[in-house]
Each structure stands twice: as C-alpha cells, then as structure tokens.
C-alpha positions in Angstrom: 0.0 0.0 0.0 1.3 3.4 -0.9 0.6 6.7 0.8 -2.3 7.7 -1.5 -3.9 4.3 -1.0 -3.5 4.7 2.8 -4.9 8.2 2.6 -8.0 7.0 0.7 -8.5 4.0 3.0 -8.5 6.2 6.1 -10.9 8.7 4.4 -13.3 5.8 3.8 -12.9 3.7 6.9 -12.0 6.3 9.6 -13.7 9.4 8.3 -13.3 11.6 11.4 -9.5 11.4 11.5 -8.0 14.9 10.9 -4.2 14.3 11.2 -1.7 11.5 11.7 2.0 11.8 12.6 4.4 8.9 12.9 7.9 8.8 14.3 10.4 6.0 14.0 13.8 6.0 15.6 13.2 9.6 16.6 12.4 11.0 13.1 9.1 11.7 11.5 8.5 9.0 8.8 4.9 9.7 7.9 2.2 12.4 8.3 -1.0 13.2 6.5 -4.2 15.3 7.0 -7.9 15.0 6.2 -11.1 17.0 6.6 -9.5 20.3 5.5 -7.0 20.2 8.4 -3.5 21.6 7.9 -0.5 19.9 9.6 -0.2 22.7 12.2 -3.9 23.0 13.0 -4.9 22.0 16.5 -7.7 19.6 17.4 -9.5 18.9 20.7 -7.9 15.7 21.8 -10.5 14.9 24.5 -9.3 12.5 27.2 -5.8 12.3 25.8 -5.5 15.4 28.0 -5.5 13.1 31.0 -2.2 11.6 30.0 -0.6 15.0 29.6 -1.8 15.8 33.2 0.0 12.7 34.4 3.2 14.1 32.9 2.6 17.5 34.6 2.1 15.7 37.9 5.5 14.0 37.4 7.1 17.4 36.7 5.5 18.9 39.8 7.1 16.1 41.8 10.5 16.7 40.1 10.2 20.4 41.0 9.2 19.7 44.6 5.7 21.1 44.4 4.3 17.7 45.3 6.2 15.5 47.7 4.7 12.2 46.8 1.7 10.6 45.1 1.0 9.0 48.4 0.0 12.4 49.8 -3.6 12.6 50.8 -5.5 15.0 48.5 -6.8 17.0 51.4 -3.2 18.0 52.4 -3.4 20.5 49.6 -6.8 21.9 50.7 -6.5 22.5 54.4 -9.5 24.9 54.4 -11.8 22.5 52.7 -14.9 21.7 54.8 -15.5 18.0 55.0 -19.2 16.9 54.8 -20.7 15.6 58.0 -20.3 11.8 58.3 -17.7 11.6 55.5 -14.9 9.3 56.5 -13.4 8.3 53.1 -12.1 11.5 51.5 -9.5 11.9 54.2 -7.8 8.7 52.9 -7.8 9.5 49.2 -4.4 10.1 47.7 -3.0 11.6 44.5 -2.3 8.0 43.4 -5.9 7.1 43.7 -6.7 9.9 41.3 -3.9 8.9 38.9 -5.0 5.2 38.8 -8.8 5.9 38.6 -9.3 4.0 41.9 -10.6 7.1 43.7 -14.2 6.7 45.0 -16.9 9.1 44.1 -20.4 9.8 45.4 -22.1 9.4 42.0 -23.0 6.8 39.5 -22.8 9.1 36.5 -20.5 12.1 36.3 -22.3 15.3 37.5 -21.5 17.5 34.5 -24.0 20.2 35.2 -23.2 20.6 38.9 -19.4 20.7 38.4 -19.3 22.6 35.1 -21.7 25.3 36.3 -19.7 25.9 39.5 -17.2 28.8 40.0 -14.5 26.4 41.2 -14.4 22.9 39.6 -11.7 21.7 42.0 -13.8 22.3 45.1 -16.9 21.0 43.4 -15.0 17.8 42.5 -13.9 17.5 46.1 -17.6 17.6 47.1 -18.1 14.4 45.1 -15.0 12.6 46.3 -15.3 9.8 49.0 -18.5 8.1 50.0 -19.7 5.4 52.3 -18.1 2.4 50.4 -14.6 3.6 51.4 -11.5 2.8 49.4 -12.5 -0.3 47.5 -9.6 -0.2 45.0 -12.2 -0.5 42.2 -11.6 1.1 38.8 -13.9 4.1 38.3 -13.0 6.0 35.2 -13.5 9.7 35.9 -13.2 12.8 33.7 -14.5 15.4 36.2 -13.1 14.0 39.5 -9.5 14.2 38.4 -9.8 18.0 38.0 -8.5 17.9 41.5 -5.1 17.1 40.0 -4.8 20.3 38.0 -6.2 22.1 41.0 -3.3 20.8 43.0 -0.7 21.7 40.4 -2.1 25.3 40.2 -2.3 25.6 44.0 1.2 24.3 44.7 3.0 26.0 41.9 1.2 29.4 42.0 0.8 29.2 38.2 -2.1 28.7 36.0 -1.9 25.1 34.8 -1.5 26.1 31.2 1.4 28.4 32.1 3.0 25.5 34.1 2.6 23.3 31.1 4.0 25.9 28.8 7.0 26.6 31.0 8.0 23.1 31.9 6.7 20.8 29.1 5.3 22.4 26.0 7.8 25.1 25.1 10.9 23.1 26.2 10.1 20.4 23.6 9.0 22.7 20.8 5.2 22.8 21.3 3.7 26.2 20.7 2.6 28.2 23.7 -1.0 27.4 24.8 -3.6 29.8 26.2 -6.6 29.2 28.5 -10.1 29.0 26.9 -13.1 29.7 29.1 -16.6 28.9 27.8 -19.0 31.6 29.1 -22.1 29.5 28.5 -23.2 25.8 28.3 -23.7 26.3 24.6 -20.1 27.4 24.1 -19.0 24.5 26.2 -20.9 22.1 23.9 -19.7 23.8 20.8 -16.0 23.5 21.9 -16.5 19.8 22.4 -18.5 18.9 19.3 -17.3 21.4 16.6 -15.5 19.7 13.8 -13.4 22.7 12.7 -9.7 23.2 13.6 -9.0 24.8 17.0 -6.2 27.1 18.1 -3.6 26.2 20.8 -5.9 26.4 23.8 -6.7 24.5 27.0 -10.3 24.5 28.2 -10.4 25.9 31.8 -12.8 26.5 34.7 -13.7 30.0 35.9 -10.6 30.0 38.2 -8.4 29.5 35.2 -7.5 25.9 36.1 -7.2 23.7 33.0 -9.6 20.8 32.8 -7.7 17.7 33.8 -10.0 15.2 32.0 -10.3 16.9 28.6 -9.9 20.2 26.9 -6.4 20.3 25.4 -6.0 21.2 21.8 -3.0 19.8 19.9 -1.8 19.0 16.4 -0.8 15.4 15.7 2.8 16.6 15.4 2.6 18.1 18.9 1.3 14.9 20.3 4.1 13.0 18.5 6.6 15.2 20.4 4.9 14.2 23.7 5.1 10.5 22.7 8.7 10.8 21.6 9.5 12.4 25.0 8.0 9.5 26.7 9.8 7.0 24.5 13.1 8.8 25.2 12.4 8.4 29.0 11.7 12.1 29.5 14.8 13.4 27.6 14.6 16.0 24.9 17.8 17.2 23.1 19.9 15.9 25.9 17.9 17.7 28.6 15.8 15.8 31.2 12.3 17.3 31.0 10.7 14.7 33.2 12.5 12.1 35.3 12.9 8.7 33.6 11.7 7.1 36.8 8.3 8.8 36.5 7.9 7.8 32.9 8.6 4.2 33.9 6.3 4.3 36.9 3.5 6.1 34.9 3.4 3.4 32.2 3.4 0.3 34.5 0.0 -1.5 34.7 -1.8 -0.8 37.9 -5.2 -2.2 37.1 -6.5 -4.7 34.6 -9.7 -3.4 33.0 -12.5 -5.5 31.5 -14.0 -5.8 28.0 -15.6 -2.3 28.4 -12.1 -0.9 28.1 -10.7 -3.4 25.4 -9.2 -5.5 28.2 -6.4 -3.0 28.5 -4.5 -2.2 31.7 -4.2 1.2 33.3 -1.1 3.1 34.5 -1.1 6.7 35.7 -3.7 8.2 33.3 -2.1 6.2 30.5 -3.5 3.0 28.9 -1.3 -0.1 28.7 -2.0 -1.7 25.4 0.4 -4.6 25.5 2.2 -5.5 28.8 4.7 -7.8 27.2 5.8 -5.3 24.5 5.3 -2.4 26.9 3.1 -0.6 24.4 1.1 2.2 26.0 -1.1 5.0 24.8 -3.0 8.2 25.6 -6.6 7.7 24.3 -9.3 10.3 23.9 -12.9 10.0 22.8 -13.4 10.0 19.1 -10.1 8.2 18.6 -7.5 10.8 19.6 -4.3 8.8 20.3 -0.7 9.0 21.3 0.6 5.4 20.7 4.1 4.5 22.0 5.7 1.2 21.0 9.2 1.0 22.6 9.9 -2.4 21.1 9.8 -1.0 17.6 10.9 2.5 18.6 7.8 4.1 17.1 5.3 6.8 18.0 1.9 7.1 16.2 -0.4 10.0 16.9 -3.9 10.7 15.7 -6.2 13.8 16.0 -9.9 13.4 15.3 -13.0 15.6 15.3 -15.9 14.7 17.6 -17.5 11.4 16.8 -18.4 9.3 19.9 -18.0 5.6 20.5 -14.8 5.2 18.4 -13.5 2.0 20.0 -11.4 0.5 17.2 -8.7 3.2 16.7 -5.9 1.2 18.4 -6.8 -1.9 16.4 -6.8 0.2 13.2 -3.4 1.7 14.0 -1.9 -1.7 14.7 -3.5 -3.3 11.6 -2.7 -0.5 9.1 -0.5 2.3 10.3 2.1 0.4 12.2 2.8 -2.1 9.4 2.9 0.8 6.9 5.6 2.7 8.7 7.6 -0.5 9.5 8.1 -1.2 5.8 
C-alpha cells in the first residue's frame, strides 16, 4: 500500500481522522491530513488530555511542588470543609486519582453541577469519597480528576496552562497554549463537538484551572513530540524534561480493565495496550491517540474531530498504520 492508498483508506474507513503523525527512531516518517486540516492545526484531543496531566504531575514532583503521590488529597486543601459523616475523602491520595481508583459519590458524572460551578476543584472534592470507602475498584472519571490540575495550580502558584508551557510544551518545541473559558453551556458544547480546527488552547474552569480530563488542543505533530519524549524516557535534546523514573512508573500496569475498556490495563492516566511489548497509549474519545511502542521504537499520533464511540482506533493503528511505517 502506498501513501495515497492509505490516505483514501483512512478517508473511507476512519472518516473523522484529521491528522496522523508517525515517528520511527526519533524521526518523522509519515504524516497526513484529512477534513481540511493543515499539519499545524490543533484539534481537541479529548481524554488524551488526562495523559498530559500525568506528565505534569511528574514534573510537579520533580520540581518539589508535590512530595509524593501517596500524599492525601486534602493535604493541599486544608481549608476544605468535609461533609458531616464523611470518612473516606481523608484517605484518598493523588495515586488514587492517577490510577482511577478514587471513590466518588455518584453513578454518573455530574457534568451540570461541576461545570456550572465557580470552582471545579472544590466542586469535584464535594463528590470525592463516600460510604463504600477505598475499595480499589476502577472508576473512570473525567471530572473528578480535575482535583489534580487544582493541586498543580495551588502548589506552583501558576495557571496550569502556564505551568505546562514553562515546563513541558515550550521546552520540547510545542507552541505556547492559552486558556479558553466557555461563558455558556452552549459554548462548552460547541467547543467539544465542533469539527473545525482549533487554536492552541486548553479549556479551563472559571478559576483559570485547565480541565484535567479533557480540553487540550494539539496537532498530531505536537502529540508526537509528547510521545517521543515518553519513548526517550523524559529526555529532549539531551535535557531531562521529566524524570525517567516517573515515565517508567507512569506506564506500568496498575489495574486490569475489562471488556468495556478493550481488556487494557491502566497506569497513571495512560492506557497499557500490551504489557509484554510495553506498548502504552493516551486515548481520547473520538479516537484521539498517542501510541508509543518501545519495542519498535515508534510513536503514532492521531487527532480526530468529535464522533463518539470510536473503540477500534488502536486496532486500526496496529492493523494498518504500524505495518505501513515499518516497511
């Protein structure tokens, strides 16, 4: 299959893909665009944002803003008023948030309550804990982990987007990002569902704290730089951006998920695709992906406009893109 044939195949079989970028042995070996996207356009990468937040937590530890992921969450919010009868939130640690084993007092994520509040971090804390205690069960959360960006902002004294720009994005050649605040629910919905290219923004709450579970806008080439940084154990151009120990710890399987999650394992906000080959990935709704395969020394990234229930993107990458760039 040549590049044009692959382009046409993707257009037909994966019509919401906007960009793909592939690195092998540290060099870009393939890139392409669809849906009127240019190579430098940004796309909302949905829950792939979570994996970037995991990197920022590692940097915050490196910089001494966070002592350990074993720290209780409430250490960072001494003025938070615990609800009467609540006995679980006191035991929840940063690690529980990173591994999606934190308990929440809801069955379905309370989008309206949290996203209409003035401070998403405090609102998320209000839903943390519960009568069941720390069960160790996997409970995938997009809103609850906003507490992580709240912690980064509180400890560093920086807006999370500025923290990311200073310590991660700009040092590896990703263009500076800005906060984006939706003034209305309609704007919020439009940000998520609009198919048009975005600018380099990070969706934030009214306090200016970047959403931890979604909201980052990247090009595929920017995502590839993130993936390559991880593949290179946190080193970029000879400089240690994130400790190699954190990259290793972050991409170790902590929890084995069921069929609902493609039987993948979970690290620290990264999905473990293949434990034997140590393949791991950032995955966002609609099929936004940073795919890292250390065995073959490759990184594959995909940006996609909003189209829910895309569950086969990893399979598609492994069946078509990975073999193509390995030729």
